[in-house]
C-alpha positions as CSV (number, residue, x, y, z in Angstrom):
1,X,54.5,368.9,79.2
2,X,57.4,367.5,77.4
3,X,58.4,371.1,74.2
4,X,57.5,369.7,70.9
5,X,59.4,367.5,68.9
6,X,60.8,369.6,65.5
7,X,63.7,368.9,63.3
8,X,67.0,370.6,64.0
9,X,69.2,372.1,62.2
10,X,72.1,369.7,60.8
11,X,75.9,371.0,62.3
12,X,79.1,369.7,63.4
13,X,78.1,369.0,66.9
14,X,77.3,366.0,67.9
15,X,79.0,363.5,65.7
16,X,82.3,362.0,67.5
17,X,86.0,361.6,65.3
18,X,85.2,357.9,65.2
19,X,81.5,358.6,63.6
20,X,81.1,359.5,59.8
21,X,81.8,363.2,58.7
22,X,77.6,364.9,58.7
23,X,78.6,365.4,54.7
24,X,79.9,362.2,53.3
25,X,75.3,361.9,52.6
26,X,73.5,364.3,52.7
27,X,69.4,362.8,51.7
28,X,70.7,360.9,55.1
29,X,72.7,362.9,57.8
30,X,73.6,360.7,60.8
31,X,71.7,361.5,64.0
32,X,72.9,364.2,65.7
33,X,73.1,361.5,69.5
34,X,74.3,364.7,71.4
35,X,70.9,366.6,71.2
36,X,69.2,363.2,71.8
37,X,70.9,363.1,75.0
38,X,70.9,366.9,75.9
39,X,66.9,365.5,74.8
40,X,66.3,362.5,76.4
41,X,68.6,361.8,79.7
42,X,68.3,364.0,82.4
43,X,67.6,363.2,85.8
44,X,64.8,361.7,86.1
45,X,63.3,360.0,83.3
46,X,63.9,356.8,82.0
47,X,66.7,357.4,79.7
48,X,69.9,356.6,81.5
49,X,72.5,356.7,78.2
50,X,72.2,356.8,75.0
51,X,74.9,355.7,72.4
52,X,74.7,355.3,68.9
53,X,77.4,353.5,67.2
54,X,78.4,354.0,62.9
55,X,77.8,349.6,61.9
56,X,77.2,346.9,64.5
57,X,76.4,343.3,64.6
58,X,72.9,343.5,66.3
59,X,72.4,346.2,68.9
60,X,70.1,344.0,70.8
61,X,72.9,341.2,71.6
62,X,75.0,344.3,72.7
63,X,73.2,345.2,74.5
64,X,72.0,341.8,75.9
65,X,75.4,341.8,77.1
66,X,75.0,345.2,78.3
67,X,72.4,343.7,80.9
68,X,74.7,341.1,81.3
69,X,77.0,342.6,83.3
70,X,74.9,344.8,85.0
71,X,73.4,347.8,83.2
72,X,71.2,350.2,84.3
73,X,67.9,350.6,82.9
74,X,67.2,353.1,80.6
75,X,70.2,352.8,78.1
76,X,69.2,353.1,74.3
77,X,72.4,351.8,72.1
78,X,71.4,352.8,69.0
79,X,73.2,352.3,65.5
80,X,73.7,353.5,61.6
81,X,73.6,350.3,60.1
82,X,73.3,346.9,61.4
83,X,74.9,344.1,59.4
84,X,73.1,340.9,61.6
85,X,69.4,342.3,62.5
86,X,67.0,340.5,63.7
87,X,63.3,340.5,63.6
88,X,60.8,337.9,64.6
89,X,61.2,334.5,64.2
90,X,64.6,334.9,63.3
91,X,65.0,336.6,60.3
92,X,67.3,338.4,59.1
93,X,66.8,342.6,59.5
94,X,69.0,344.8,56.9
95,X,69.1,348.0,55.1
96,X,71.7,350.8,53.7
97,X,72.7,352.7,56.6
98,X,71.1,355.9,57.6
99,X,68.8,354.6,55.7
100,X,66.0,353.7,59.2
101,X,65.6,353.9,62.7
102,X,67.8,350.5,64.1
103,X,67.6,350.6,68.3
104,X,67.5,348.4,71.4
105,X,66.7,350.0,74.6
106,X,67.7,348.1,78.1
107,X,64.0,347.9,80.8
108,X,64.1,346.1,84.0
109,X,60.3,346.2,84.2
110,X,59.0,345.1,88.0
111,X,55.9,344.0,87.2
112,X,54.5,341.0,87.2
113,X,56.2,338.3,84.4
114,X,52.7,337.2,84.1
115,X,52.8,340.5,81.8
116,X,55.5,341.2,80.3
117,X,54.1,339.9,76.8
118,X,52.8,343.0,76.8
119,X,56.2,345.1,76.6
120,X,56.5,344.3,72.8
121,X,52.7,345.8,72.0
122,X,53.4,348.6,74.5
123,X,56.8,349.2,71.8
124,X,54.4,349.1,68.9
125,X,52.1,351.8,70.0
126,X,54.1,354.3,71.2
127,X,56.2,353.4,67.8
128,X,52.7,354.1,66.3
129,X,51.8,356.6,68.0
130,X,54.4,359.0,67.7
131,X,55.8,358.2,63.5
132,X,52.2,359.6,62.9
133,X,51.7,362.4,65.1
134,X,55.3,363.7,63.7
135,X,55.1,362.1,60.3
136,X,51.2,362.9,59.8
137,X,50.2,359.6,58.5
138,X,48.9,356.2,59.7
139,X,50.4,354.0,61.5
140,X,48.6,350.6,62.1
141,X,50.1,347.9,64.2
142,X,49.1,344.0,62.7
143,X,49.2,341.2,64.8
144,X,51.1,341.5,67.2
145,X,53.0,344.1,66.6
146,X,54.3,345.1,63.0
147,X,54.0,348.6,62.4
148,X,51.9,348.7,58.3
149,X,51.5,351.8,56.8
150,X,49.7,351.3,53.2
151,X,51.4,352.5,49.9
152,X,49.5,352.4,46.4
153,X,46.5,350.9,47.9
154,X,48.3,347.8,49.5
155,X,48.8,347.2,53.2
156,X,53.1,347.0,54.0
157,X,55.2,346.5,56.7
158,X,56.8,349.8,57.9
159,X,58.9,348.7,60.6
160,X,59.5,345.4,63.5
161,X,59.8,344.8,66.9
162,X,61.9,342.2,68.7
163,X,62.1,342.0,72.5
164,X,64.4,339.8,74.2
165,X,64.2,338.1,77.8
166,X,68.3,338.7,79.6
167,X,68.2,337.1,83.3
168,X,65.9,340.0,85.2
169,X,66.3,341.9,82.6
170,X,64.4,342.4,78.4
171,X,66.2,344.3,76.2
172,X,63.8,345.9,73.1
173,X,64.6,346.7,69.7
174,X,62.9,348.4,66.8
175,X,63.6,349.0,64.0
176,X,62.1,351.5,61.5
177,X,62.6,352.7,57.7
178,X,62.6,356.0,57.0
179,X,64.3,356.8,53.8
180,X,64.3,353.5,51.2
181,X,63.2,354.3,48.3
182,X,61.5,351.4,46.2
183,X,64.6,349.4,45.0
184,X,66.3,349.3,48.1
185,X,63.6,347.3,50.0
186,X,64.3,343.8,51.6
187,X,61.0,343.2,50.0
188,X,58.4,343.9,47.4
189,X,56.0,344.4,50.3
190,X,58.0,346.3,52.6
191,X,57.8,349.9,53.0
192,X,59.1,353.2,53.9
193,X,58.4,356.4,56.2
194,X,59.5,358.1,53.0
195,X,57.2,355.5,50.3
196,X,54.2,356.4,52.3
197,X,54.8,360.1,52.0
198,X,55.9,361.0,55.7
199,X,56.2,365.4,56.4
200,X,58.8,364.4,58.3
201,X,61.9,361.5,57.3
202,X,64.5,363.0,59.8
203,X,65.4,360.8,61.9
204,X,67.0,362.5,64.6
205,X,63.2,364.5,65.4
206,X,61.6,360.7,64.7
207,X,63.5,358.9,66.9
208,X,63.2,362.1,70.3
209,X,59.9,361.5,69.5
210,X,59.4,357.2,70.1
211,X,61.2,357.7,72.8
212,X,59.6,359.6,74.1
213,X,55.8,358.6,73.4
214,X,57.8,354.8,75.1
215,X,58.5,356.4,78.0
216,X,55.6,357.7,78.9
217,X,53.5,355.0,77.7
218,X,55.7,352.3,79.8
219,X,55.5,354.4,83.2
220,X,51.7,353.9,82.9
221,X,52.2,350.6,82.0
222,X,54.4,350.7,85.5
223,X,52.4,352.1,87.5
224,X,49.6,350.2,86.4
225,X,51.7,347.1,87.4
226,X,51.9,346.0,83.8
227,X,47.1,345.7,83.7
228,X,46.5,345.8,79.9
229,X,43.8,347.3,81.0
230,X,43.8,349.7,83.7
231,X,47.5,351.1,81.8
232,X,45.6,352.0,79.0
233,X,47.8,350.0,76.8
234,X,44.9,347.4,75.6
235,X,42.5,349.4,74.2
236,X,45.1,352.1,71.9
237,X,46.7,348.6,71.1
238,X,42.8,347.5,70.2
239,X,42.3,351.4,68.3
240,X,45.8,350.9,66.2
241,X,45.2,346.7,65.7
242,X,44.4,346.6,61.2
243,X,44.4,343.0,62.5
244,X,41.2,343.2,64.0
245,X,37.6,342.7,62.1
246,X,39.9,340.5,59.2
247,X,39.5,337.6,57.9
248,X,43.4,336.2,58.7
249,X,45.2,333.3,57.7
250,X,47.6,332.7,60.6
251,X,50.0,330.4,60.6
252,X,50.7,328.4,64.3
253,X,54.1,327.0,65.0
254,X,54.4,322.8,63.6
255,X,53.1,323.3,60.3
256,X,49.3,324.7,61.4
257,X,47.1,326.7,60.1
258,X,43.7,328.7,61.3
259,X,41.5,330.1,59.6
260,X,38.5,332.4,60.9
261,X,38.1,336.2,61.9
262,X,39.9,337.7,64.0
263,X,37.5,339.5,66.5
264,X,39.6,340.7,69.9
265,X,42.9,340.9,71.6
266,X,43.1,339.0,74.9
267,X,44.3,340.7,78.9
268,X,46.9,337.9,78.2
269,X,47.9,340.1,74.0
270,X,46.0,336.5,72.5
271,X,44.9,337.4,69.0
272,X,41.2,335.3,69.2
273,X,39.6,334.0,65.6
274,X,36.7,333.3,65.3
275,X,36.4,330.3,63.1
276,X,33.4,329.2,60.5
277,X,31.7,326.7,63.0
278,X,31.8,330.4,65.3
279,X,34.0,328.5,68.7
280,X,37.0,330.7,69.2
281,X,40.8,330.1,69.8
282,X,43.4,332.3,70.7
283,X,46.0,332.4,69.3
284,X,49.7,333.6,71.5
285,X,52.7,333.3,68.6
286,X,52.2,332.5,63.9
287,X,52.5,334.6,61.6
288,X,49.5,336.1,60.4
289,X,47.9,336.9,56.0
290,X,45.0,339.8,55.9
291,X,43.3,337.8,54.0
292,X,40.9,339.7,50.9
293,X,37.1,338.4,51.3
294,X,35.9,337.1,48.4
295,X,34.4,339.7,45.7
296,X,30.7,339.0,46.7
297,X,28.9,337.1,42.9
């Protein structure tokens, strides 16, 4: 049993000479890298290295280069600020320094290659579960893996995930808005933990919880050879998926659209949409818009 995640007092310990002073922004202190390594990089743990850098272009790109150079599984790279962060569908991801969690994880899964598509979903389930528990708010997952919260009665995007295959390794990136104020949001449909009323916005505590939760779920998924049913990943995802049971408009590659009800997620992680004629169509890639039901009368 791991010790419970809890806030730690900020101090001078844990910040390198080349990092920012912990007193430069009292509202947004730097991550406590030493505390994170002490708690997470342990014998027998998934995590083998954890580095925090002041700024980089993209943690995914940096960790991909390390993977190509033979870095072992379990390396974690966290940036206090990303200048060229990327999301799904080549979208840009930007946020003020120390306002969120911007990290990538180097994984070398041994599951069958056709089951690697479950990794971004696994990252989403782990992040949503950890943030919900520590932050005391409900975090859902819009298919496939956008983290969502409700702010002022509207669903908004809290974070996103990007996984990239590089040889036999997978680099999984996570971006999570933590302390952004309304005037700092990149788009009106975005949100942050602060705006959602989270009980905890201390980033070291949140990151520790996310990495512990991911390591536990990843171990179960690996032990089940990537089987989403046997590992419990599929039911865990379905329980958090805000898309299921909703009317959706799916914007498909090639400027095509699909309308219907999202009724299931299949064994390959695809969204199953029931069209108006009753036929079901699985969707492996696309942008989903939750459609509000037409008012009666």
